[in-house]
N, C-alpha and C positions, 0 to 999 in steps of 0.2 A: 274370599267367603261366599258359599251360596246363602242365599235367602230362603227359606220356604215361602211359597205362597201363603194367602190365608183368607178367609171368604170375610168379608164385610158385612153383608147380609144375603137373604133369603127368602125367596116368597114365591108363594103359587100362585099362577096364574088361574082363570075361570078356566074350566075344562076338567079337571081331573076327574080320573073315573074309578080311583080307590083301589089299583090294581095290587097297591102294596111294596111295589118295585124299589118305591124310594126307602119306605122302612127294612125291606131288606138288606140294602147297601149301606145304609147309615140308619140304625135303630137309636144311637145315641141323639140323633136330631129332628125326626118325623115321625109322628104319629097318624097311623090311618085307620080312621073309624069308618066312615060313608066315603069321605075323602080326605084326602091327606090334609095335615098341617105339621108346621115347625114348633116344636117346642117351644115354650115360653121360657123367657130369662138367661138364654143361652150368654154364655161370657165369650167375649172375644178369643180368650186361651182355648177354649171349646172348639168353637167352629176352625181355627188352626190345627189343633190336632185332627179334629175330622177332615181335613180338606179332601184328602184323595179319597174318602167314603161318599164324601157330597158330592164330588165331581163324577164318581161312580154312580151315583143314585140320577144325576143329571142326566147320564149320558143313555141309560138305561130308562128312564119313563119314557113309556110309548106316545103319548099324548104331547112330550116336550112343552110340560107346564110350569118347569122347576126356574125358576131364574135366578142368579145367584151374580153378587158383587165381588171381585177378587179386589182385594188390595195388591 
């Protein structure tokens, strides 16, 4: 049986330029005003369901400041 990867935690390092790529790929996870932030109080279930979108956001971040820890 294959197990789906899940995200344990997400953080954003200093250096975000507010380009909104993360919110485009994972709007359920990221909020961008001047800079990106991770929405508060995300459940582990949400992080698991949104895994692929979060990885897309990480891959498309032009300044590579999104850090994820996968389970």
